[in-house]
VOGU-3710 file (C-alpha; in Angstrom, 3 decimals, decimal comma):
1> mlsnehsvta> -80,250/41,650/185,071  -83,368/44,100/184,676  -84,855/45,902/187,997  -88,295/44,919/188,927  -89,528/48,087/187,778  -87,442/47,863/184,181  -89,403/44,144/183,965  -92,467/45,199/184,411  -92,012/48,378/181,680  -90,779/45,633/179,239
11> anvtiralld> -93,925/43,240/180,245  -96,425/46,465/179,528  -94,449/46,463/176,174  -95,021/42,950/175,421  -98,766/42,992/176,511  -99,648/46,138/175,024  -97,852/44,911/171,719  -99,987/41,707/171,572  -103,226/43,303/172,294  -102,657/45,780/169,411
21> aqrqafvaag> -101,882/42,899/167,347  -105,295/41,434/168,530  -107,437/44,145/167,955  -105,919/45,127/164,488  -106,835/41,567/163,316  -109,830/41,980/164,844  -110,674/45,208/163,170  -109,405/44,002/160,003  -111,398/40,691/160,100  -114,940/42,456/160,451
31> avsaderkar> -118,153/40,184/161,531  -116,876/36,644/162,943  -119,314/34,218/161,633  -120,621/31,164/163,639  -118,669/28,926/161,656  -115,094/30,594/162,599  -116,396/30,842/166,116  -117,263/27,338/166,170  -113,610/26,681/165,006  -112,074/28,352/167,418
41> lqsaidmlvk> -114,027/26,643/170,189  -112,945/23,219/168,316  -109,389/24,030/168,195  -109,664/24,564/172,116  -111,236/21,501/172,501  -108,664/19,466/170,048  -105,762/21,194/172,322  -107,074/20,178/175,656  -107,698/16,763/174,320  -104,149/16,666/173,290
51> yndllcaamd> -102,290/18,134/176,397  -104,825/16,674/178,889  -102,136/14,105/180,171  -99,323/16,671/180,232  -101,842/19,497/181,858  -102,895/16,841/184,373  -99,269/15,971/185,413  -98,181/19,811/185,659  -101,173/20,196/187,940  -99,762/17,740/190,190
61> kdfggrsavf> -96,649/19,138/190,304  -97,640/22,493/190,981  -99,746/21,563/193,854  -96,995/18,927/195,303  -99,799/16,124/195,124  -102,808/16,442/193,283  -104,678/13,028/191,174  -104,976/13,208/188,168  -108,412/12,151/188,407  -109,771/14,976/190,008
71> smmndilgal> -107,378/17,340/187,571  -109,356/15,369/184,814  -112,328/15,484/186,173  -112,693/19,161/187,906  -110,429/21,218/185,004  -110,182/19,156/182,095  -113,921/17,945/181,584  -115,235/20,930/183,261  -113,268/23,379/180,666  -114,572/20,665/177,863
81> aslkharehl> -118,186/20,866/178,924  -118,353/24,670/179,040  -116,478/24,370/175,021  -118,290/21,976/173,613  -121,869/23,354/174,725  -120,661/27,126/173,705  -120,175/24,887/170,538  -123,076/23,957/170,458  -125,502/26,452/171,040  -123,920/29,665/170,130
91> adwmpqqarp> -126,030/29,939/166,714  -128,959/30,053/168,481  -127,564/32,849/170,408  -126,357/35,177/167,755  -129,283/36,020/165,691  -130,493/39,728/166,248  -133,474/40,547/168,123  -136,663/42,138/166,802  -137,675/45,248/168,997  -140,702/47,078/168,888
101> svapfdnfga> -139,901/50,995/167,134  -140,713/54,141/168,100  -144,499/55,319/167,722  -145,697/56,794/165,778  -142,785/55,834/162,990  -143,661/52,718/163,428  -146,714/52,899/161,412  -144,627/54,817/158,729  -142,311/51,392/158,363  -139,667/52,483/160,859
111> tawvryqpkg> -138,220/49,136/162,658  -135,654/48,597/165,357  -133,150/45,519/166,336  -130,580/44,385/168,706  -127,731/42,749/167,550  -124,686/41,189/169,381  -121,340/42,092/168,469  -118,194/40,641/169,649  -116,772/43,337/172,031  -112,878/42,660/170,434
121> vvgiigtwna> -110,296/41,618/172,749  -110,458/40,182/176,124  -108,268/39,427/179,084  -108,562/36,266/181,518  -106,445/36,227/184,425  -106,833/32,674/186,023  -106,305/31,354/189,382  -104,042/28,379/190,684  -106,531/26,398/192,657  -108,306/25,412/189,047
131> pvftllspla> -105,744/26,385/186,615  -107,127/25,278/183,331  -110,655/25,517/184,361  -110,345/29,368/185,128  -109,004/30,253/182,218  -110,733/28,060/179,362  -114,263/27,858/180,869  -114,614/31,571/180,544  -112,860/31,494/177,065  -115,800/29,788/175,787
141> svfaagnrai> -117,720/32,278/176,372  -115,798/34,909/174,763  -115,335/32,654/171,964  -118,871/32,036/171,337  -119,134/35,576/171,542  -116,809/36,396/168,612  -114,018/37,680/170,635  -109,913/37,174/170,704  -108,517/36,550/173,971  -105,117/36,876/175,744
151> lkpseiapat> -104,914/34,254/178,767  -102,835/34,831/182,182  -102,232/32,059/183,816  -101,723/31,885/187,606  -97,960/31,969/188,785  -98,822/30,170/191,747  -99,254/27,067/189,118  -96,050/27,575/186,749  -95,520/24,404/185,777  -99,616/24,370/184,316
161> aevmatavae> -99,012/27,627/182,924  -95,602/26,498/181,029  -97,830/23,666/179,293  -100,907/25,940/178,684  -98,582/28,366/176,659  -96,917/25,434/175,008  -100,257/24,447/173,904  -102,031/27,615/172,692  -98,689/28,020/170,782  -99,607/25,038/168,801
171> ffapevltvv> -103,199/25,798/168,272  -103,773/28,999/168,262  -102,517/31,926/166,207  -101,149/34,620/168,732  -104,021/37,366/166,855  -106,680/34,789/167,885  -105,307/33,522/171,253  -102,091/34,100/173,135  -100,659/33,116/176,503  -98,668/35,654/178,772
181> ngdsqiaaaf> -96,624/34,214/182,070  -94,969/36,336/184,590  -95,128/36,966/188,675  -97,630/39,081/190,547  -95,922/42,044/188,820  -96,949/40,992/185,417  -100,308/40,369/186,203  -100,520/43,820/187,730  -99,301/44,882/184,409  -102,002/42,525/182,807
191> seqawnhlvf> -104,625/44,364/184,276  -103,688/47,891/183,452  -104,244/47,091/179,856  -107,282/48,867/177,602  -108,682/45,306/177,071  -112,336/45,545/175,687  -113,630/43,427/178,759  -111,096/41,857/181,515  -112,105/38,376/183,413  -110,500/37,884/186,808
201> tgstgvgkav> -110,776/34,344/188,794  -109,054/35,384/192,704  -109,534/36,506/195,943  -111,924/39,636/196,976  -108,467/41,751/197,686  -106,919/41,117/194,294  -110,379/41,599/192,810  -110,426/45,163/194,285  -107,080/46,048/192,517  -107,748/44,630/189,327
211> mqaasanlvp> -111,044/46,562/189,022  -109,342/49,773/190,147  -106,821/49,236/187,357  -109,132/48,453/184,974  -111,108/51,740/185,723  -108,183/53,887/184,146  -109,432/52,580/180,759  -113,274/52,089/181,791  -112,499/48,546/180,794  -115,984/46,240/181,986
221> vtlelggksp> -115,049/43,646/184,155  -116,073/40,156/185,348  -114,812/39,142/188,555  -115,169/35,883/190,114  -114,295/35,912/193,788  -115,195/34,164/196,738  -116,185/33,939/200,259  -117,133/32,534/202,805  -120,028/29,930/200,817  -122,694/29,146/204,035
231> vligrsadir> -124,264/25,887/204,400  -127,984/25,649/206,384  -129,277/22,392/207,403  -132,980/22,331/208,267  -134,341/20,186/211,074  -136,312/18,485/208,159  -133,083/17,271/206,455  -131,542/13,542/206,424  -128,733/14,760/208,408  -126,895/11,855/207,400
241> naaeritvgk> -127,393/13,035/203,482  -126,365/16,412/204,194  -123,160/15,170/206,488  -122,202/13,034/203,311  -122,840/15,545/200,514  -120,936/18,312/202,243  -118,466/15,854/202,920  -117,666/15,151/199,388  -117,628/18,868/198,614  -115,283/19,787/201,330
251> gansgqlcvs> -112,985/16,986/200,424  -112,976/17,903/196,678  -109,527/19,727/196,084  -108,932/19,810/200,013  -111,549/22,570/200,298  -109,802/25,099/197,687  -112,555/25,826/195,467  -114,127/29,105/195,407  -117,414/27,596/195,624  -116,235/24,859/198,662
261> pdvvwvaqdq> -118,518/24,833/201,665  -116,980/27,268/204,114  -119,535/27,697/207,069  -122,312/24,824/208,452  -125,309/25,883/210,367  -127,221/23,350/212,322  -129,481/22,990/214,822  -128,023/22,219/218,339  -129,631/18,844/218,684  -128,307/17,816/215,763
271> lepfiaavre> -124,434/19,029/215,865  -122,892/15,788/217,777  -124,923/13,248/214,715  -123,453/15,767/211,919  -119,706/15,652/213,625  -120,292/11,958/213,789  -121,405/11,607/210,326  -118,883/13,378/208,658  -116,111/12,003/210,765  -117,227/8,653/208,985
281> fyeglfprig> -117,685/9,598/205,862  -114,691/11,345/205,434  -112,821/8,565/206,820  -114,600/6,565/204,030  -113,494/8,611/201,394  -109,693/9,143/202,885  -108,826/6,391/204,862  -105,428/7,436/205,616  -103,739/11,223/204,771  -99,953/10,717/204,291
291> anpdvvaivn> -98,952/9,671/200,993  -102,610/9,290/199,718  -102,772/10,412/196,015  -106,331/10,984/196,606  -106,029/13,848/199,131  -105,034/16,938/196,959  -102,172/18,953/198,863  -102,372/22,214/200,077  -100,604/24,205/197,145  -98,000/25,648/198,897
301> erhfkrvagy> -96,274/26,460/202,347  -97,752/29,591/203,070  -101,002/28,474/202,492  -100,675/25,397/204,541  -99,452/27,963/207,419  -102,797/30,171/207,259  -105,017/27,255/207,239  -103,016/26,075/210,449  -102,837/29,551/211,659  -106,531/29,501/211,266
311> iddarsrgar> -107,141/26,666/212,967  -104,908/27,542/216,304  -106,131/30,909/216,423  -109,727/29,251/216,979  -107,871/26,400/219,503  -106,313/28,978/221,739  -109,603/31,097/222,016  -111,631/28,087/223,256  -113,347/26,768/220,166  -113,927/23,231/220,050
321> vetagsgeph> -111,887/21,700/217,017  -112,904/17,779/216,071  -110,315/16,378/213,004  -111,940/13,914/210,722  -109,584/11,533/209,554  -106,735/9,500/210,757  -103,803/11,013/210,965  -101,905/14,608/211,759  -101,588/17,298/209,120  -98,363/16,001/207,123
331> sterrmplql> -96,486/19,570/207,197  -93,721/18,093/204,479  -96,553/16,628/202,294  -98,737/19,819/202,761  -102,259/17,272/203,470  -104,179/17,877/206,111  -107,134/15,987/207,489  -110,531/17,497/207,637  -110,780/20,209/210,770  -113,796/21,059/212,066
341> vvnppadsli> -114,405/23,876/213,963  -117,151/24,442/216,344  -118,576/27,550/217,031  -115,611/29,910/217,278  -115,484/33,563/218,541  -117,143/35,179/215,633  -113,960/37,494/215,369  -111,542/34,526/215,190  -109,410/34,364/211,944  -111,295/31,345/210,725
351> atheifgpal> -114,702/33,077/211,183  -114,102/35,989/209,283  -111,863/35,071/206,484  -112,554/32,386/203,555  -110,720/29,706/204,337  -109,819/27,636/201,277  -108,615/24,707/202,600  -109,747/21,356/204,807  -111,168/22,870/207,408  -114,701/23,779/208,149
361> vintyakidd> -116,899/26,120/210,716  -119,939/24,523/212,288  -121,934/26,968/214,168  -125,340/25,895/216,095  -128,698/27,749/215,486  -131,778/27,005/217,887  -134,235/28,933/214,914  -132,911/28,969/210,990  -133,942/32,408/211,072  -130,747/33,413/213,107
371> aiaavnager> -128,688/31,530/210,806  -130,236/33,392/208,039  -129,610/36,544/210,023  -126,145/35,691/210,623  -125,270/34,961/207,235  -127,075/38,396/205,985  -124,879/40,365/208,123  -121,986/39,003/206,325  -120,966/39,803/202,858  -122,487/38,057/199,855
381> plalyyfgdd> -121,114/35,082/199,086  -120,422/32,854/195,685  -122,263/30,182/196,691  -125,077/29,265/198,941  -126,279/25,807/199,826  -129,402/24,545/201,918  -130,476/21,031/202,754  -133,929/20,056/203,931  -137,447/18,648/202,803  -139,400/21,929/204,296
391> aaeeqrvldq> -140,764/23,879/201,310  -141,643/26,765/203,191  -138,385/26,973/204,808  -136,339/26,968/201,272  -138,457/29,122/199,543  -137,782/31,227/203,034  -133,950/30,805/202,416  -133,895/31,665/198,804  -136,111/34,600/199,197  -133,859/36,172/201,986
401> tlsggvsind> -130,643/35,279/201,218  -128,432/36,337/197,921  -125,437/35,061/196,732  -123,917/34,087/193,550  -125,778/30,526/192,756  -127,205/28,400/195,173  -127,468/24,220/195,339  -130,161/22,443/197,699  -129,656/19,204/198,999  -126,240/19,262/197,565
411> vtmhpalhda> -123,162/21,481/197,559  -120,643/22,932/194,615  -123,287/21,702/191,749  -124,518/24,398/190,458  -121,079/26,041/188,595  -121,527/22,601/186,525  -125,072/24,142/185,440  -123,516/25,079/181,553  -126,426/26,625/180,929  -127,222/28,975/183,520
421> pfggvgasgi> -125,042/31,839/184,289  -122,005/31,028/187,405  -120,575/34,014/189,067  -120,633/36,159/192,238  -122,827/38,683/193,651  -121,240/41,963/195,914  -118,076/40,920/197,227  -118,255/37,544/195,912  -117,792/38,806/192,007  -119,329/41,007/189,195
431> ghyhghegfl> -120,954/39,377/185,958  -121,117/35,884/184,718  -119,879/33,069/182,566  -121,379/30,338/180,880  -124,815/29,410/178,972  -126,399/32,389/177,133  -125,878/34,628/179,689  -121,833/33,971/179,083  -122,458/34,918/175,506  -124,137/38,244/176,209
441> efsharsvyk> -121,685/39,272/178,970  -118,759/39,336/176,432  -121,312/40,539/173,759  -121,922/43,978/172,783  -125,780/44,747/172,823  -126,199/47,572/169,909  -129,393/49,096/169,291  -130,411/50,029/166,003  -133,455/51,979/164,702  -134,119/52,330/160,545
451> agqqdprrew> -136,572/54,908/159,572  -139,315/53,976/157,244  -139,752/55,697/154,050  -142,207/58,704/155,055  -141,489/61,038/157,824  -144,814/62,354/159,359  -143,515/65,036/161,415  -143,694/68,149/159,220  -146,929/66,893/158,127  -148,561/66,664/161,837
461> gmlppyseqf> -146,672/70,203/162,874  -143,750/68,535/165,337  -141,250/70,326/163,713  -140,013/74,329/164,609  -141,832/76,801/164,720  -144,130/74,737/167,353  -147,572/75,636/166,843  -150,156/75,753/170,317  -151,736/72,771/168,909  -148,777/70,880/168,571
471> eqmlragvnp> -148,076/71,788/172,317  -151,505/70,335/173,473  -150,936/67,571/171,742  -147,918/67,003/174,031  -149,631/68,119/176,910  -152,130/65,182/176,492  -149,502/62,472/176,677  -148,494/63,958/180,320  -150,449/61,669/182,005  -150,297/58,982/185,056
//
């Protein structure tokens, strides 16, 4: 049996060979037409349509309980929407853009433009919580820009990874798109390659390691990370409407989404009505927890214990913990009713770590400015949510905070904007995909200058030996 070191060395060789084959094919092919880009996107669409049921079954197996309805809605249809949007719009994104040329040479026929060219080969590392979407949604932007790609599915979702490898092998030549599967060491080896661009979705901690590995080869990165996405509920909000929408968003994938609401800020006098409404709506969505296929299981025992540990830590430190949903946590099924942790200590585990599970911190405020200050005291999140009908307050929240994206009077909706960029800022990520901005992310914007027929520099005394008159002309240009 090979040692881990030998296995990683072998993986490096394999990944490098795949990368080299794609790069050679990229160079040999030359310019990538709009028709070829559309054909690649269409192949990805056809692949998803054919493998829809197998991928949903694989995701159910990987989670130990994930409804095909949710997997279709979140991963299959979400990825299809990204791919179809890119297919329909890439021809509008591709044309070169004329730019002003250099004065005074523009008067003598000099022109300039920017052309958008594919970078080459892009590595895409997906994550387990949305194991199809986090591979194929960025791939839509990668293909639209004319690149080739190699996918690294999450090792925490091995069944999905296996189906993905089979599907890609059926629909694509490996010189265009292929899959590398393996454990975290293989993922580390994947990060170390000399990609033309690298995409990673996952935790902030791992994202730092990916970025460090990429820096050795000066590889540009797109990191979609996460953070403690806050919800600010203004006093003008309809508290029941806010509770319902937050509950729906938090219940999706049992909170295992990178944009899942993590901490809610609500006025002190609205706390009890908010908790009561969350409990009512959650129990309406999920009348029972055990043996309920609509309740997505926590992906593995380690993550189940992690979330339970956050709650136990908060309770042991005096925080109030309420349960929304009937029944106790089912450790054998890894299903858990929603846990509401009220005003936990600022240094508690649940207050300082992204929850990524069926628990929600609820903090109270006297003034919403205090909540804004608390949000700004932490790392910049991937998502921020505001509920309220006060236009001035809404503007203040938008002006005084910074996050990857925002949904107003709803949660988890802005990532569905396929013609707007999706990504983080600071600790929640770097770069973005979706829409025109995604096309630009994976394109090289190449400036081109073309000289005119006549060069006036010698005639105007602009070449050595320099004259006093030319110096005076330059000095005249030094002005405010």
